[in-house]
N, C-alpha and C positions, 0 to 999 in steps of 0.2 A: 266418362273421367268429363271433369271440366274443361272444356274447350281453351279458355284462356290457360288453365294451367299447363296444359299439353305444348302450347305455344311457347310459353317459358321454358318447359324442360326441353325442347328441340334448341331453343337459343343455346343455351346454358351448355348442351354437348357440342353445337357448333364451336363454342368459342374454345371448348378442352379441346377438339379433333383439330383445331388451327392452332393452337400453341404447344399442344401436347401430341406425340406421336401414338397412333390408335393403341389402345391395351396398356397405356402408361399412365399413372396418376400423377400430381402435380410435384410429390416428393420421389417420384420414380428414381432408380439407382440406375438401373442397364445402361442408359445414355445418359447419365448427367457429365458434364465437362469439370475437368480439374483446373487447378490454379496454372500447372504447367502448359495444358491445351490450349488454354484461353491467351495466353502470353504469347504461345508459338503462331497462333492464328492471327494474333493483331501485328505482331511483327513480319510474319510473311506477307499479309495483306499491304502491308506499308512500302513493301520493295524497296528496303535500305539494306543498305551493304553492312555486311555482319563482321564481326571479330572470331576470334576464338576461344572466348569465353574464359581468357587466362586472368581477367582480372577480377574475377569473380571471389569473393570471401566465403559465398555460401557452401557448405561440404554436402550439401544432401541433394544438390542438383547434378543428375546424369550429364555424361559428355556430350551425348548428342542434342540436349535441350540447351547446353550452358551457353552458348551463341546467343539464344533468344533471349534469356533471361538478361543476360550482359548488356545486349541493345535496349530492353526494356528498362532497365536499369539507368542506362544513359541518356534514353529520352523521358527520363522520369516518370513512367507510366506506373511503376511498381514499386514497392517496397518489402523486403524482408519481415517474416516475423520477428526475428532478430538478427543480430549482424551475420550469424553464419547459418542460420535455419531460414530455409525459405519455403518449403513444403509444397512441393509441387504436385503432390498426389492428394491434396487437400480438397475437397467439391467445392464448388464456385456458387455460390447463392447470388440472385440478382445483384444484391446490394452491393457485393463486392464486384461485379463486373462493371458495375456503373460508376463506381467510386475510381478504378482502374480506368476507365474511358472516359473520364471528366478530367482525372488529373493527367490525361495526355494533351489536353487542349489548353491552347494559350487565350485564354478569355478570362473579361472582368467578372468577380463573383454576381452571382444571380440572386435575387429577392427571395429571400425564403420562403415568400408569400405564395410561389408556383407550387410549393407541395401539397398546399390547402384542397387542389383540387383533383386529390386521392382521399377517397376512404380510408385508406388503413396509410397513410402518413406517419400516424404515431407508433408503427412499428420501425420506422426508421431508427438506427440507434444515433443517438446525439450527434456522435463524432463524425458521422457521416451524412448529415443534413445538406452540409454545404455544397457536398461535393455532389450530391443526387440534384439538388435544386440547379447546379450549374450542368447537368446531365440533358436535366428537363429543358432547360431555355438552349441547350445545342442539339434538341432534338433529336437526344440518343436514346432518352428513355422517354417511352411511350406506355401508355396503359392499357390495363386491357378495356374491353366493352363494359365492365362494371364500376370503371373508375378506380382501380384498385390498381397496386404495382407488387405486391407479393414480393417484398425486398429478401425474406429470409427462403425463399424458394429456390432450391438448386437450379440452375442453368443446364438444361438439353442442347445437344447437338445444336437443333434448327434455331433455336433463340439465339446461341453463341453468334452464329452466321447473321442474323439480323442485326445483332447488335454491332457488329464488326461491320458491316456494310456500311450503316450509318453511321458509323465512328470515322471510317476513312474518308468518308465522304465530306464531314467536318474537320477532318484533323490537316494539319500542315506541317508537315517536316521539318523541324529547325533547321535553319540554313545556319552551319558552322561556318561561322567568321575563319577565310583564309588571310594569315597571318604569316609574317616571316620575320625573324630572330637575325637581325642583320647587326655583326660584331664589327667595330673599324677599330685598327690598331695603330697608334701613333708612337714616333720615336721624335726625339730632338735636339739639337745641340749635341751631336755626337762627338765633334770635334777632333777626328781621328784616333776616338779611343775606341777601336776597334777589336784587338784583342782585350784579355783581362790581363793587362800588363800596365805599370806603371811606370813609364820611360825617366821618369824624374828620380825615381828610387831603383830601378833598373830592377824590378822584383815583380813577381806575379802579384795580382791585386783583384781580390773579389770585391772592391767597391766600384769597380768603372769595368766600361769595356761592353761593345756593342755582343762579342761572344757571350757573355752573360744573360743579355737581354735578350737574345736570339732563341735561349733556351724557354723563357715566358712566351715567346711567341709563337715555338711550336707548340706550348702546352695550351696556350689559348685557341690556337687552330683546331687543336684535337679536340675542344670541348665542343667547338662551332664551326660546321664547314663553311658556314655564309659571312667568310672573312674576307676583308680589306686592311692592306697593310700598308702604309705612308710614312715618309720620313719629311720632316720640316725644317731642315736645312741647319746650316753651321755643320758640315759634314765633312770638309775637306781640310781643314786646318785645326791647329789648336795642340799637338804632342808634336814630339819629334818627327814621329813616323810621316805626318803633314810636312815639316820643313823638308824632310830628306827626300819625298818625291817631287817636291815642288822645287827645291833650291842647290840639291845634292845631286841625288840621281834622279835628274829631271824627267818627270814622264814625257814620253816619245810618241809620235802619231802611230796608232795601232796597237798601244800599250794600253790596258786597263788601267785605270786608279785602281789602287787597293779599297779605297771605301766606295767606289761603284762596284769593284769585283762580289764585296760581302753583299751589299744591298741585292745585286744580282742573282747571287746565290741562294739568298733568301726569299728570293720573287717576290719582292715589293711592287706593288701595283701602280706607287705615284709618289712626287717628291715634290719640294719646292725648294728656292734658293734661300740661304739667308746671308746677313751681310759678309759675314768671312768668307763667303764661295768666291768673292770679288777681289781678296788682298793679293792675289798673283795674277790679277790683268785679267781680258774680257778672253785672249789667245789661249790661253791655260785653262780657263774655266771652259772652253767651248772644247778643249781637248777631252776635258775629263769628261763632259757631259755626252759626248758623243759615243761612247760605249755605254750607255744606261741603257737597259734592257724595260726601262720603266718610263711613262712620260715624265716630264718635267715641268712645271707650272709656274707664271708667274704676271699677274694681271697690273701690275704697276710700274715695270722698268720699261722705258721706251727709246727708241733709237733717236738721238739728237737729230740726225739728219734728216732720216727718212720720216720720221714720228709716227713710226708705227711699234708694235708693239717688239719687244728685243726679244720676248720667248713666247711659247705657247701660252694665251691667258688661261685656257681652262680646258678640261676633255671631257666629254661624256663616255663612259667607259659602259659596258654592257657586260653586267655580273650575273651569273647562273648561280642561283641560291634555290633551296626547297623548303616549301611551305611547311606549316604545320603539320597536314597531313602526308609528308613525304614526297610531293609531285614539285618537278621543275619549273620553275619560270626565270627570266630574265627581267633583273629593274636595273634600270637605267641611272649611274652614279655620275652626277656633275661635280666635278673637283678642281678647284683653283688655288690660287696662293698669290701671300704677299709680303713685301720685305720692306726695312726702315728706308725711309726717304734721304736719311741722312748717308748715305753710304755715296753719293755722289762729293762728299763732302768729308769721310773717312778714307775715303781710297780715290781723290782728285786727281793723284798721279795718273791712277791708269783708266779714270772714268771721265775725268773732264771734256766737255767738248764730244763726249761719244754718249753718255747715257743721261735722260732726262725723268724724273719721276714725278709719279701722280701718287696724292693723298692717297695710303691705301683705302680708309673707310670709303672715299669716291668713288677706288676703282673696285672694291667688293660691289657698292651701290649697282654699279654699271654691267657688272658682268652677271652676277645673279640672276634678272630677268632674262638673258641672254641663256644661260644656262635652262632656265625654266621653258624658255620656247623652243630650246631643242628637245625636249622630253626629258628633261631628268626630272625622276622620282626623288630622289635623294640629293642634295646638296652640302658637299664636305667642303671647307674651308680650311688651309693651310696656312697659319697666319706666323709668319716669323716676326713676331711685336709681342712684346709681353702685354701682359694684361692692362695694366696702368691705371689708371683714376676711373672713378664713375663721371666726373666732368671731362668734357671735350675741349681740348685747345688745338687748332690747326698747326700741323706740324709736329706734333706728338711723336716719341719713338715708340710709345708703348701703346698700342690702342686697339687692343683685344678685347677689351670691355664693351667699346663701342660695336665693334665689328658683329659683338653678338647680338648686338641690336637691331639687326638689318634683317627687315623680314624677310624669310624664305632660307634660311640657314637651317641646317637641320644638324650638324654637327660642326664642333670647331677644336681643331689642333693648335695650341700655340706651345712660344718657347721663346728664345731671344736672351729672357731675364734669368734662364738656371733656377727657377723657384718652381714648385709644384703648386698643383690643383687639381683635384682637389686638396687642400691644405694651408696653401698661402693665401692670401687677399678676403680674409674672414670680413673685415669690416667694411666692404662694398655692399652697396645697395643692390636689391634684387640676388643675391648668392646664397645659392643651396649647395652648402657644403656635402650633405648628405647623398643629395643626389646628385651633384658634381654637375649643375647648372650655372650659367651666369643669364641673366635675363630670361630665363627658359633653355635656354640651348645647352646641351650637353657639350662640355667644355674637356680639355684636358690639357695639361701641359707637364710634361713627363721629365722635369727636371734636367740633368746634364750629365755627358759623358757616358751614358747609356745607363744611367741609376734606376730608372724606371719605366715600363711601358706603360703608355696613355690607352686604355680599354674605354671604349666609347660602346655603348649595349642599343640599340633601335629596335624597337618592335614597330613593324609596318603592316597595314591592312589593306586587302584588295577591295578598294571600291568601285566596282563595275571595272571598267578594263584600265583604272587607275590604282596607284600605290601611295598610301597615305601614312606619313610618320605618324603614330599616334601617340609615342612613349621613348622617352631615351634617358639614359644615366651614364655619366662619367664617372669613371674610377682608375687609380692607380697600381701598377703592381711593381715593389721593390726587388730589386736584384738580391738585397739582402736575405736571403733565404739558407735556413740549413739546408747542407746538404746540394745546393745548385749547380750544377757542372756546366761549364761553358761548351757552347756549342761549337763542333767539329765544323759543322759546315762550313763557318765563319774562318775558325783557324785555320781549315786548308784553303779558303780562297784568298787571305792575306799573308800566307806562309813567306814567300820571298821576300815580299818589303818589309815584314816584321823583322826576319833575321839580319836583312841589310842594314835597317833602323838600328840593332842593337848593336852591329860592328861600327856603324856611323857615331853613335853616342857614347862609345866607350875611347874615341879618340883622347889622346890627350893634346891638351891647350895649354899648360904650363902650371904653374900652384900659387897658392896663396898663403902668406905669412900670419893670416887673422882669420879665423873661423867667420863665415858667411852666416846669419840666420838672418830669420823676419819675425821673430816673437815678440818683438815689440816696437814693431816699425811704426806705429801708428801713435806711439807715445814718446817715442826719444829718436834724436837722429841715429839712422841704421846702416850698417855694412853693407846690405842688400842692394840698397837704394845709392848708397856710395859709389859702389863699382860702376853702376851703370852711368849715373853722371860723368864720373871720372871718363870713362870710354865714350859719351857722347861729347863731350867736352874735346877731348883728343881728336877724333874725328872732324869734328866742327873747325878746328883750329885749322887743321890740314887744309881742308876745303874754303876757307877764307883768306889763307895764306895769297898776297897778290893783289886782291881785291878792295873795293873801297871800303869794305866793313872790316877788313884785318884788326884795325885798332878798336871797334866797337866794343865795349864790354859785354862778355858772353857769361848767362844764367844760365846752369845745366836743371833741366827738370825731371824729377824722377817722383814715382809713385812706388808702393809696396802692391806689387801683384798677388802675393800668395801671405794672406794676412788672416786664416781664418775666416773669410769672407763666406757668405753666403751660409754659416752655421754651421762651417766646416772642420773640426777640431785637427784635422791632419792637413790641411791646407796651410803649411808651411815650408820656408825654406830653409835649410839646417845644414851646410857645408862646412867637414871641419877643415882644419889647417892641413895643408900637404896638396896633394894633387890636384887638378881640373880637369875635366873631362866635357865634351858637348853636351852630355846631358845635363850636366850643372848648370851652361848656361842656358840652356831651354828652362831649368828650375829658376833662375835669377830673372829671364825676362821669359815671362809666359806666352807672349802674343809675339804673332809675326808682324808687327807693328814696323814701318819705314821710317826715317828721321825726319823730322820737319822743323822749321825754326820761323820763328814771330817776333817782327820787331816791335818794341812797346818802349812808352816811357816808363822813368821811375814810378812815376803814380798808378800808370797800368800794372807794373810788376808786383805792386803792395796790391792791387785789387785783383791779383791772380793769386796771391797767399791769402785773402779775404774768402773767396771762392773756395777755395781748398780747406779752409780752415771748418767749411760749412759741415762736415761730417762729425763734429764733435758735438756733443751735448751740452745744453748752458748749467753749470753748474752752479746751484742754488748757495750762495756763503752761508747763509743761517743754518740751512742743513747740518744735521751731526750723523744722520742713516747714509747708508752706503748711495752712492751714486756713479752710474756707468758713464764713462766719460764717452763714450763711442756711440754715435747714433744709432740704435739699432736696427735701421735700414739702410745704412748707409754702406756704400762701396769703397773697399780700400784702395783701388785703383782710380780714385777720384781724390786722393790725398798727397796732393803733388809737394815735395819739396824744393824749394831753389837754392840749389848751389851756387855760392859765388856772393850771396847775401847773409848777412846774421840778421838774427830778430827772434820775437819772443810771439806767443800765443797766449791772450786770456780768454780761457775758457769760461770765465765768470761773467762775460760780456756777452749779449746776445750775438746770436749769428746774423751777419750781414745777408749772408746766400743760404740758401736751405741746400740739402744733400744733394741734389740735383743740379746746384749751380744756377737757380732762380733767385733773383732779389727779391729779400724780404722786409729787410728794414735798412732803407737807404745811411740813416745815419749811424748805424752799430757800428762798432771798429773793436776787432779782436787782435789786430797784429800790430804788436808794439815794438818800439825802438828798432825799424830797418836801417841796417847800416851796410854801406858798401865801401871795401877799403877801409875799414876804422872810423868811417864818418857816414853821419845822416846823408842819406839819400837823396841825390839831387832828383826830386818830382819832374824835372823837366828832360833829364838826359835820356838818351836812347840806349835801350839795352837790346840785345838778341837773348832771345828764350829758346834752348834746345828741347825741342819736346817729340811727339809723334804726331803721324797721320791723323788719328782719333781723337786725340787731344786738340789741336786746330779745326777739327769737324766738329766738334761737340760743343757743350756750353761755353768751355773756354774761349773755343775760336769765334762762335757767336759774338761774344762780348769783345773780343780786343781786334778780331781781323779788320782791315780794312773793307768795305763794301766792296772794292775790285781786287781784294784778295794780295795786292801788291806789297805787303808787310810779310806774306807768308812765300815760304819757299820749301818744297819737298822735293825730299832727295829719295833716289829708288835704291836704296842702301837702308838694311833692316836694323833697326835698334841693338838687336839681337846680335847681331854680327859683327857691328861696332865693339860690343862687348867681347867677342871673341878673339877681332883682330888685334885689340888694344894688349891683352893676355897675353896671345901667340907673340907679339911684338917686344911685348916688356919680361916676356918669362916666368918673372914672378913679381906679385903684387902685392900692396898692402892696402886692403879697402875697410881698412879702419874708420869707423866715421871720425867725421871731424867737429862735430857737434855744432854745428852753424845756427840751430835752432833750440828753444826750449820753451816749456812753457812759464806763463809768468807765476811767480809763487802763489799758491793757492790759499786761502783763509783757512786762520786755525781752526780745527777741530772737525774740519769736512775730511769726508771719507771718500777718496776717488777712486774708483776700482775699474780694472782693464781686465777682459778676459782675453788668456791666450793658451797655448795649447800647456798639459801638463810638465811637459821634458821643458818647458821652459826656464822653470826653477832652479836647473841644471847651468845653466849658462850667464845667471845672475851675479854680477862681479862685484868683491867685496866692496863696501861701503857704499852700495848704491842706493838711488830713490826710490828703487823697487823692491815691495815684500811682498813674498808669498802666502797666501793667506790659507790656500786647500783648494781641493777640487770642489768645483760647481755638481749640484744635487743631477742635474743633466746635462745632455748635448758634449760631456767628455772634454768641458774645458776646466783650466785652472783658473783661479781667481787671485788677483796681482793689487796691491796696494801702492797706488802712486802717489809718493810724498813730495 
């Protein structure tokens, strides 16, 4: 035999003995590897944690193999033959083994030209050429000495082990990102609406109450154990319950305020202060807060004497959370809060000389870096300030929009304005209503009285030793859900105070010979305002007796507090002829304001009325279609009537002031024919206007108050108490409106429309200039024509 031929035969035998066991051919079956064998060997070699196989949709995988196939699917090493068939017993070809291996590598696509080095590359299935090229580039696929790869040969055990070893050397197990879904819940402007009860109607209510909101809180916590719950202020004032604990059955040292008791029971994680927290003075507020089992933060109120923070500016809380793998971690959450600077004006009688304020935006800019330095992974701001405008003016009351622009804030809970977000503020720049973000910051404003729960969902990723917020969304949940039941946790916590309040509000104080309602209080002189202005005048006349101002003419200012404001068709006063109780007084005068007076000239009194007239839209004389007389964004409490003067309002004239009291047209003039005692008003004569602490501290006060405040007097006496004492003294009252103001006649053919409650049609007197047109299509109002 030719020596060269013998040498070649020996070389071929050596190749066979190396690749295949002795006695087996290239297509032998006794030692062939199945798909199931190969997958199990691969997964075991990677030393990864297995599941239980329960997620598999394959129906042909045995129970002991299922965890390995499940993990291979998760690592994207394999695919099934169909969605339900894996075929674990199918013999595995070399081509299939290298396809599986290549898919498990995170690599760029290799050039197909690498396959040209093999003689039998044409036998590779077209659909697998890229996978095998990738396997060659990763040094997993190595050819035989004869430059073949034999793609259709079955894999014996020894080859499988070699391929697995090379695969494991090249493979990097995908690092699964460690993430945490952190849920932040927020309530705001509860205003002592703790029970599901309307004290003004003396009836259960599904529309108000923290007891209702608490059910939503319990549901949200059940959905996500990684939850924090915060309150955004205006908690302790607003209903007869608040008045009862502040003024009637006064909170005693050691006694827990019912609002705090409710929040303690619900295990709130933190809270901040609203402007109405200061209505009853600093001592009362301290007594309220000293029983809170959660931190209360505020970063912009300072002690006027020490120049130190009045309250804890921020806290860093350790929150234990579960990650996406169920493992525990501790995340540091920084929380701070602010309140409008105007509290020192609104509650000057309590705060003057005691409290100084920092602009909220500046306070947050200062405190955020401090929280970051202290290790906060997440920063939450509790902003008791409305969202406001997208343009910033120093001293503005509502600056939530600007706070959302401060770098470093991860979540923003707002309030104060009693509006909603997402929902309102659609016209502002950089607002995403669907995602619930402002300037990219997840934000919520949960209405008022417990009407909504704000929910902010943050996704955090672990980056080394740090946690980073990578995404977030703000949403609202309404208590108006069919079948929603109030939380017994809250009702139990406030039971004693609630029952005491019911006894208190049912006390009789007198009776009225005329109905008292506020249905048309913004378009005609109104009995619900008349009773307030009468009572204020009665009180101040007694206070001024024997003083230098005893004979100074008095004008009494009153505004409709309940006039369907904030698009609420149930928000009206309606008291029939007959007995009057404390609950009716709280209905007539909704806020715990205190009496204040301001001395002005006749010219300033006219200006006061011009400012009040800013709530009206401008009626176009030549339009014949319907025109709503009220600016949709106006607040009814800004419409002051001055009893003591007679005057007309011309709504065809442009407004001199906008709905917020800002001067917009210096030459405009809506107030006509102003008279005092039947004669044109003397613009130089001095008058005393009776109003409240909020009015002299707001836009009106800024316009008419002397720089030193010498023309303002604050009384430690509530406007509502003046109404109560007036009625108790007189026993029987007649609050019928004296019609001291009216609209100047409307142009012919105009259709001036006013929206009020549907029930208002029942109290339209015969021969009135008001005509009921029908119900509105939405929001539950009735439509009325003003002639």
